[in-house]
C-alpha positions in Angstrom: 31.9 16.6 -19.7 29.1 16.4 -17.0 29.7 19.4 -14.5 29.0 16.8 -11.0 31.7 14.3 -12.8 34.0 12.8 -10.4 31.4 13.9 -6.4 29.9 10.6 -5.0 27.4 10.5 -3.5 26.7 8.2 -0.7 22.9 8.0 -0.1 20.4 5.9 3.1 17.4 7.2 0.7 13.6 6.1 0.7 10.6 7.1 -0.8 9.9 10.2 -3.2 12.6 13.5 -0.6 15.9 11.7 -0.9 15.7 10.1 -3.9 14.3 13.0 -5.8 17.4 15.5 -4.7 20.2 12.5 -5.4 18.9 11.6 -8.8 19.2 15.2 -9.6 22.3 14.5 -8.6 23.3 11.8 -11.4 21.1 13.8 -14.0 24.4 16.4 -13.4 27.3 13.0 -13.7 27.2 12.3 -10.0 28.2 8.5 -9.1 25.2 7.8 -6.5 25.5 4.9 -4.4 21.9 4.2 -3.2 22.7 1.8 -0.2 19.4 -0.1 0.3 18.3 -3.3 2.7 18.8 -6.7 1.7 15.9 -8.9 0.4 13.8 -5.8 0.3 15.2 -2.7 -0.8 13.4 0.7 -0.3 9.8 0.3 -0.2 9.0 2.9 -2.9 10.0 -0.1 -5.4 6.5 -2.1 -3.2 4.5 1.1 -3.9 2.8 -0.2 -7.1 3.8 -2.4 -10.5 2.4 0.0 -13.1 6.0 0.4 -15.3 5.7 -3.4 -16.5 5.8 -4.5 -13.2 7.9 -2.2 -11.4 6.7 1.1 -8.8 6.3 4.3 -10.9 7.9 6.2 -8.3 10.9 4.4 -8.0 11.2 4.6 -11.6 10.7 8.4 -12.0 13.0 9.0 -8.9 16.1 6.1 -9.1 17.7 6.2 -12.4 21.4 6.2 -13.2 21.9 5.3 -9.2 23.7 2.1 -7.8 21.9 -0.5 -5.6 23.9 -1.6 -2.7 22.7 -4.2 -0.5 23.7 -3.6 3.2 22.1 -4.6 6.3 23.3 -1.5 8.1 22.6 -3.1 11.3 25.1 -5.8 11.1 28.9 -5.0 12.4 30.1 -5.8 8.9 27.8 -4.1 7.1 29.0 -0.6 9.5 32.1 -1.5 9.1 31.5 -1.2 5.2 28.8 1.6 4.6 31.2 3.9 6.8 34.4 2.8 5.0 32.9 3.1 1.5 32.0 6.8 3.0 35.8 7.8 4.1 37.2 6.3 0.7 34.7 7.7 -1.5 32.4 9.9 -0.3 31.5 13.5 -1.3 28.5 13.8 0.2 26.0 11.6 2.1 22.2 12.5 2.3 19.7 10.2 4.6 16.1 10.7 5.0 16.0 7.7 7.8 14.4 7.8 10.7 14.5 10.7 13.0 17.9 10.3 14.3 19.0 6.8 13.0 21.6 8.1 11.0 23.4 9.6 14.2 22.8 6.2 16.0 25.2 4.6 13.0 27.8 7.1 13.6 26.7 8.6 10.2 26.2 12.5 11.7 27.7 15.4 10.1 29.9 15.9 13.4 30.8 12.3 13.2 32.1 12.3 10.1 33.9 15.6 9.7 35.9 14.4 12.5 37.6 12.3 10.4 37.0 13.6 6.6 36.3 17.7 7.0 35.3 18.1 3.2 32.6 15.6 3.8 28.7 17.4 3.4 25.8 15.8 4.7 22.5 16.3 4.3 19.6 15.0 6.7 16.3 14.9 5.3 13.2 14.9 7.6 9.7 15.5 8.4 9.9 18.1 10.5 14.0 18.9 11.1 16.3 17.9 13.9 15.4 19.9 16.4 12.3 21.0 17.7 9.5 20.1 19.6 8.2 17.8 16.4 11.7 16.6 15.6 10.5 12.8 16.2 6.9 13.1 14.7 6.4 11.0 12.2 5.4 12.4 8.6 4.5 11.5 5.4 3.7 13.7 2.3 0.1 13.6 3.1 0.6 14.8 6.8 2.8 17.6 5.5 0.6 18.8 3.2 -2.5 19.6 6.5 0.4 20.6 8.9 2.6 23.3 6.0 -1.5 25.2 5.6 -1.5 23.9 2.0 -4.7 21.5 2.1 -6.4 24.9 3.5 -6.2 26.4 0.4 -6.6 23.8 -1.5 -9.5 22.4 -3.1 -13.2 23.5 -3.3 -15.3 25.6 -0.8 -17.1 21.8 0.4 -13.8 20.2 1.3 -9.9 20.4 1.8 -8.1 18.3 -1.0 -4.7 17.0 -1.9 -2.3 18.1 -4.0 -2.2 15.3 -6.9 1.3 14.4 -6.0 3.9 14.3 -3.5 4.4 18.4 -3.3 5.7 18.3 0.0 8.2 15.4 -1.0 9.4 17.0 -4.0 9.7 20.4 -2.1 12.1 18.9 0.1 13.7 17.0 -2.1 14.6 20.2 -4.2 16.1 22.3 -1.4 17.8 19.3 -1.3 19.1 19.3 -4.2 19.9 23.2 -4.0 21.7 23.5 -1.0 23.8 20.4 -1.8 25.1 22.2 -5.0 25.8 25.3 -3.3 27.8 23.6 -0.1 30.1 21.9 -3.4 30.4 25.9 -4.3 31.2 27.2 -0.7 33.7 23.7 -0.3 35.6 24.9 -3.6 36.3 28.1 -1.8 37.2 26.8 1.7 37.4 23.1 1.1 35.3 22.4 4.3 32.0 20.9 3.5 28.4 21.2 5.2 25.7 19.2 6.8 22.1 20.6 5.4 19.0 20.1 7.4 15.8 20.0 5.3 12.9 19.7 7.0 9.8 18.7 4.8 7.9 21.5 6.6 9.9 24.3 6.3 9.8 23.2 2.2 6.7 23.4 1.8 5.4 26.1 4.1 8.2 27.9 2.1 5.8 26.7 -1.1 2.6 28.8 0.2 4.6 32.1 1.2 1.8 33.9 -1.0 -1.3 32.3 1.1 0.5 32.8 3.9 1.2 36.2 3.6 -2.5 36.7 1.8 -3.6 35.9 5.4 -0.7 38.4 7.4 -2.0 40.2 10.8 -5.3 38.0 10.9 -6.7 38.5 6.8 -8.8 36.2 5.5 -6.8 33.6 4.0 -7.6 33.1 0.2 -10.7 31.0 -0.4 -10.6 26.8 -1.1 -11.8 27.9 -5.1 -11.0 24.3 -7.3 -9.0 24.7 -10.5 -9.9 28.7 -10.6 -7.8 30.8 -9.0 -8.1 31.7 -5.3 -7.5 36.0 -5.8 -7.2 36.2 -10.1 -10.2 36.2 -11.7 -11.3 35.1 -14.2 -8.2 32.4 -14.4 -10.1 29.1 -14.6 -11.2 25.9 -16.1 -14.7 27.3 -18.6 -16.6 24.8 -20.2 -17.5 25.0 -23.8 -20.8 24.0 -25.7 -19.2 21.2 -26.9 -19.5 19.6 -23.4 -15.0 20.0 -23.8 -13.4 22.9 -21.2 -10.8 25.5 -21.5 -8.5 27.1 -19.0 -7.7 30.6 -19.7 -6.1 33.2 -17.4 -6.2 36.9 -17.5 -3.4 38.6 -15.9 -4.1 42.5 -16.2 -6.4 45.2 -17.1 -4.7 45.0 -20.7 -6.3 41.8 -20.5 -9.2 42.0 -18.8 -10.6 44.6 -22.3 -9.4 42.2 -24.7 -11.6 39.6 -23.3 -14.2 41.5 -23.5 -13.6 42.4 -26.8 -12.5 39.8 -28.6 -13.4 36.8 -26.8 -16.6 38.0 -25.1 -17.5 40.3 -28.1 -19.4 42.6 -25.3 -16.9 45.3 -25.3 -19.3 47.2 -23.0 -18.6 45.2 -20.0 -15.2 46.1 -19.4 -16.3 49.5 -18.8 -18.6 47.7 -15.5 -17.7 49.4 -12.4 -18.9 46.0 -11.1 -16.0 44.4 -13.1 -13.2 47.1 -13.9 -10.1 45.5 -11.1 -9.2 42.5 -11.0 -10.6 42.3 -7.1 -13.7 43.8 -8.3 -14.1 40.5 -10.7 -12.6 38.6 -8.2 -15.2 39.3 -5.5 -18.4 39.0 -8.2 -16.5 36.0 -9.7 -20.3 34.0 -9.7 -22.0 36.5 -11.7 -18.7 37.0 -14.2 -18.9 33.7 -14.8 -22.4 32.9 -15.7 -21.8 35.9 -18.5 -18.3 33.8 -19.5 -20.5 30.2 -19.6 -23.1 31.6 -21.4 -21.2 33.5 -24.0 -18.8 30.0 -24.4 -22.1 28.1 -24.7 -22.9 28.4 -28.9 -19.2 28.0 -29.1 -16.4 24.7 -29.6 -14.0 24.2 -27.2 -11.8 25.1 -30.0 -13.6 28.0 -31.5 -12.8 29.8 -28.1 -9.0 28.2 -28.1 -9.1 30.9 -31.2 -10.5 33.7 -29.9 -8.6 33.5 -27.3 -5.9 33.4 -29.3 -6.7 36.3 -31.3 -6.7 38.4 -28.4 -3.7 36.9 -26.7 -5.7 35.8 -23.8 -2.9 32.9 -22.3 -5.2 29.4 -21.9 -4.5 26.0 -22.3 -5.7 22.3 -22.7 -7.5 20.3 -19.6 -5.3 17.5 -20.0 -4.8 14.3 -18.9 -2.4 12.0 -18.7 -1.9 10.4 -21.1 -2.3 13.9 -23.2 1.2 14.3 -21.5 2.8 11.7 -23.3 1.7 12.6 -26.3 2.1 16.0 -25.8 3.5 17.4 -29.1 5.8 21.0 -27.5 7.3 17.5 -25.9 7.8 15.6 -29.0 9.1 18.4 -30.9 11.8 19.3 -28.9 12.6 16.2 -28.5 12.4 15.8 -24.6 11.9 12.1 -24.7 14.3 9.4 -24.3 14.4 5.9 -23.5 16.2 4.4 -20.6 16.7 1.5 -19.2 15.1 -0.6 -16.6 14.7 -4.5 -15.0 12.0 -4.9 -17.5 13.6 -3.0 -20.0 13.6 0.0 -22.4 11.0 2.9 -21.0 10.7 6.3 -22.2 11.8 8.9 -19.8 11.7 12.6 -19.7 15.0 14.6 -20.2 15.7 17.1 -16.8 14.1 20.5 -17.6 16.4 23.0 -19.7 18.8 22.6 -22.3 22.3 21.2 -22.8 24.4 22.1 -25.8 26.9 19.2 -24.9 25.2 16.2 -25.1 22.1 14.9 -22.9 22.2 14.9 -18.9 23.1 11.7 -18.0 20.2 8.8 -17.7 21.3 5.7 -16.8 19.4 2.5 -15.9 17.4 2.4 -13.0 19.1 -0.7 -11.4 17.7 -3.4 -10.0 17.6 -4.2 -5.4 22.1 -5.4 -5.1 22.4 -4.7 -8.6 26.1 -3.3 -7.5 26.7 -5.2 -4.2 29.6 -7.1 -5.8 30.9 -4.8 -8.0 31.2 -1.9 -5.6 32.6 -4.3 -2.7 35.3 -5.6 -5.6 36.1 -1.9 -5.5 37.1 -1.7 -1.8 39.3 -5.2 -2.2 36.6 -7.5 -0.9 37.2 -10.8 -2.7 34.8 -13.3 -4.1 34.9 -15.3 -0.7 34.9 -12.2 1.4 31.5 -10.9 -0.3 29.6 -14.7 0.2 31.0 -14.9 3.7 29.0 -12.1 4.0 26.4 -12.2 2.1 26.3 -15.8 3.6 25.5 -14.3 7.2 23.0 -11.4 5.2 24.9 -8.4 6.0 24.8 -7.7 1.9 
């Protein structure tokens, strides 16, 4: 039995933050009913067509859910939504425009008045109050507002993350907060209002550079794929044109690196490289020495030396490399998941399950479960047809 079996989530969600949170609840066995706009649905469905005509973002964050189409501006649809929440929901999640859920009567205060055990999680760019409450917020904008861009990229210009890191951060905090609220409800019987801000989530994740710049100190520099404050820690070219990623964490490793990888043990005793701070300050000089030492070697030979010295290293993989990653294959981390476009591979959620896999059910077509859910609520075939004729569903 999965941990959240018997828990029902009703979610008014789009894009990434809320769908990522609720997909993880579905992974744990929760029933997730995704409310979508008739005819259009979650706008992330239209981001691209890379997965056999389906959108990559949508496929990633929406498996194991039920799709219910409701025009929540229609009075009949509003009544259906409120009835569904009152009769079935343990959790309501929403990342609509600021204030939209409250106008629909879906605030925690309104719902808890009739259902004290309800857990309501609101996800927004800047939070439920404050001067930025109504400001539009997309992932890249929050990367900028949070300071993330200021410490990411090269010396010449900042760079965004290659994925929706602000959305993912908010989704993770929504997910963990909902789990905590369920534990609390078990003890108290009362639900909880959870207010998740993308800005606060990502600022938490930039905690190291934030403290590094404490009380007006210079922030960590932008250093591309190299670590900003630990050196050597980053990509280095080998003589065959390939790149090796390596990282040192302490002085013992620095000595081993000089002796067994660079074959220059005297470097370890030089004052200019004696500590991490000094190596970081002289990184251009040290990089030139490392590149020169690697020039006669293939990437495979460099890795062999690094392994012998027990220095951490990695390949600089592409997305195509990751699909075929031998470690993921050896650990059996791939499963087949159904979609409206057929079966596709999907990665098991992180973590190991001794008693069977997490839930990995199909990615739903738009409105695929509308009739079944309305039938559960007692709506007849004729009533459903009438609602469809009115474009309420």
